[in-house]
C-alpha positions as CSV (number, residue, x, y, z in Angstrom):
1,X,76.9,22.0,249.2
2,X,79.8,20.3,247.5
3,X,79.7,20.0,243.7
4,X,81.6,17.5,241.6
5,X,82.7,17.7,238.0
6,X,81.9,14.4,236.3
7,X,81.5,13.1,232.8
8,X,78.6,10.9,231.9
9,X,78.8,8.9,228.7
10,X,75.5,8.5,226.9
11,X,75.7,6.6,223.7
12,X,79.0,7.5,222.1
13,X,79.4,10.9,223.6
14,X,80.6,12.2,226.9
15,X,78.7,15.0,228.7
16,X,80.5,17.0,231.4
17,X,78.4,18.2,234.2
18,X,78.6,19.6,237.7
19,X,76.5,17.7,240.3
20,X,75.9,17.7,244.0
21,X,78.0,15.1,245.7
22,X,74.9,13.4,247.1
23,X,73.4,13.2,243.6
24,X,76.4,11.6,241.9
25,X,75.4,8.0,242.3
26,X,71.8,8.6,241.1
27,X,73.1,10.5,238.0
28,X,75.6,7.8,237.2
29,X,72.9,5.2,237.6
30,X,70.6,7.2,235.3
31,X,73.4,7.3,232.7
32,X,73.8,3.5,232.9
33,X,70.1,2.9,232.6
34,X,70.0,5.1,229.5
35,X,72.9,3.2,228.0
36,X,71.3,-0.1,228.8
37,X,68.1,0.9,227.0
38,X,70.2,2.1,224.0
39,X,71.9,-1.2,223.8
40,X,68.6,-3.1,224.1
41,X,67.0,-1.1,221.3
42,X,70.2,-1.5,219.2
43,X,70.0,-5.3,219.6
44,X,66.3,-5.8,219.4
45,X,65.5,-3.6,216.5
46,X,68.9,-3.4,214.7
47,X,69.0,0.4,215.0
48,X,72.3,2.1,214.5
49,X,71.3,5.7,214.1
50,X,72.1,7.6,217.3
51,X,69.1,9.9,216.9
52,X,66.7,7.1,216.4
53,X,68.1,5.2,219.5
54,X,67.9,8.3,221.7
55,X,64.3,9.1,220.5
56,X,63.2,5.5,221.3
57,X,64.8,5.7,224.8
58,X,63.2,9.1,225.4
59,X,59.8,7.7,224.4
60,X,60.3,4.6,226.6
61,X,61.2,6.8,229.6
62,X,58.2,9.0,229.0
63,X,55.9,6.0,228.9
64,X,57.4,4.7,232.2
65,X,57.0,8.2,233.8
66,X,53.4,8.4,232.8
67,X,52.7,4.9,234.1
68,X,54.3,5.8,237.5
69,X,52.3,9.0,237.7
70,X,49.1,7.1,237.1
71,X,50.0,4.5,239.7
72,X,50.9,7.2,242.2
73,X,47.6,9.0,241.6
74,X,45.7,5.7,242.1
75,X,47.6,5.0,245.3
76,X,47.0,8.5,246.6
77,X,43.3,8.1,246.0
78,X,43.3,4.8,247.9
79,X,45.2,6.4,250.8
80,X,42.7,9.3,250.9
81,X,39.8,6.9,250.9
82,X,41.3,4.8,253.7
83,X,42.0,7.9,255.8
84,X,38.5,9.1,255.2
85,X,37.1,5.8,256.4
86,X,39.3,5.9,259.5
87,X,38.2,9.4,260.2
88,X,34.6,8.5,259.8
89,X,34.9,5.6,262.3
90,X,36.7,7.8,264.8
91,X,34.1,10.5,264.5
92,X,31.3,8.0,265.1
93,X,33.1,6.8,268.2
94,X,33.3,10.3,269.7
């Protein structure tokens, strides 16, 4: 398991970290997405305070995570229901 030493810039600061080689692209993409959100909040709301910007980005990310969790839960229930229907049909054929 090869690890790389990289630096990710978030806002105006660089953060050194060690990551698995296979995770590097994902981590860099996450840093870019965070910076894009910071830029969007800075432009939309005229915020310049770093803490306010990071708080808004963290809040936005949490809302997105919650929405995805709810969507996944709904999808799982639909899959369970479909499998149960298939199982019931197969049982009736036997």
